[in-house]
C-alpha positions in Angstrom: -20.7 33.8 60.2 -24.1 32.8 59.1 -24.7 31.3 62.6 -23.8 34.4 64.2 -26.0 36.6 61.8 -28.8 34.3 62.3 -28.0 34.2 66.1 -28.0 38.1 65.9 -31.6 38.8 64.6 -33.3 36.1 66.7 -31.5 37.9 69.5 -33.2 41.3 68.0 -36.5 40.0 67.7 -36.1 38.8 71.7 -35.0 41.9 72.8 -37.7 43.7 71.0 -40.2 41.4 72.3 -38.6 41.8 76.0 -38.7 45.7 75.5 -42.3 46.1 74.2 -43.5 44.0 77.2 -41.9 46.5 79.4 -42.7 49.6 77.7 -46.4 48.1 77.9 -45.8 47.5 81.6 -44.6 51.0 82.1 -47.6 52.8 80.2 -50.1 50.6 82.3 -48.6 52.4 85.6 -50.4 54.8 87.3 -48.2 56.6 89.7 -50.0 57.4 93.2 -52.4 55.1 93.3 -52.4 51.4 94.7 -51.1 48.6 92.5 -53.7 45.6 92.5 -51.8 43.5 90.1 -48.1 43.3 91.3 -46.9 41.6 88.2 -47.2 44.2 86.1 -44.7 46.0 87.9 -41.1 46.6 86.3 -38.7 44.9 88.6 -34.9 45.7 88.5 -34.1 41.8 87.2 -36.1 43.1 84.1 -33.7 45.2 82.9 -30.6 42.6 84.0 -32.7 40.6 81.2 -32.7 43.4 78.9 -28.9 44.0 79.6 -27.9 40.4 78.7 -29.5 40.2 75.7 -27.6 43.3 74.8 -24.5 41.6 75.6 -25.8 38.8 73.5 -26.1 40.9 70.5 -22.8 42.4 71.1 -20.9 39.3 71.3 -22.8 38.1 68.1 -21.6 41.1 66.2 -17.9 40.5 67.7 -17.9 37.0 66.3 -19.1 38.5 62.7 -16.0 41.0 62.8 -13.6 38.5 63.8 -14.7 36.1 61.2 -14.7 38.3 58.7 -11.4 39.9 59.9 -9.7 36.1 59.8 -11.2 35.5 56.5 -9.4 38.5 55.2 -6.2 37.7 56.6 -6.4 34.2 54.9 -7.4 35.5 51.8 -4.4 38.2 51.8 -2.1 35.4 52.8 -3.3 32.8 50.2 -2.8 35.2 47.3 
């Protein structure tokens, strides 16, 4: 459970960094003008990276919940 918790926290930090970068890119884009720096554009792949990180957080959460459930079942049957 501890490793899942640490993994979830680290993934949260990664997601916040990625989303912060995408928000900064979106705020610097000006509609209707020529794009001089193509690296500033938000690409569909960027959205897949965000989705993958959210899936990782969900997987960590499921791991924590299932571990807690298993521990409660073991404790219940042990007594």
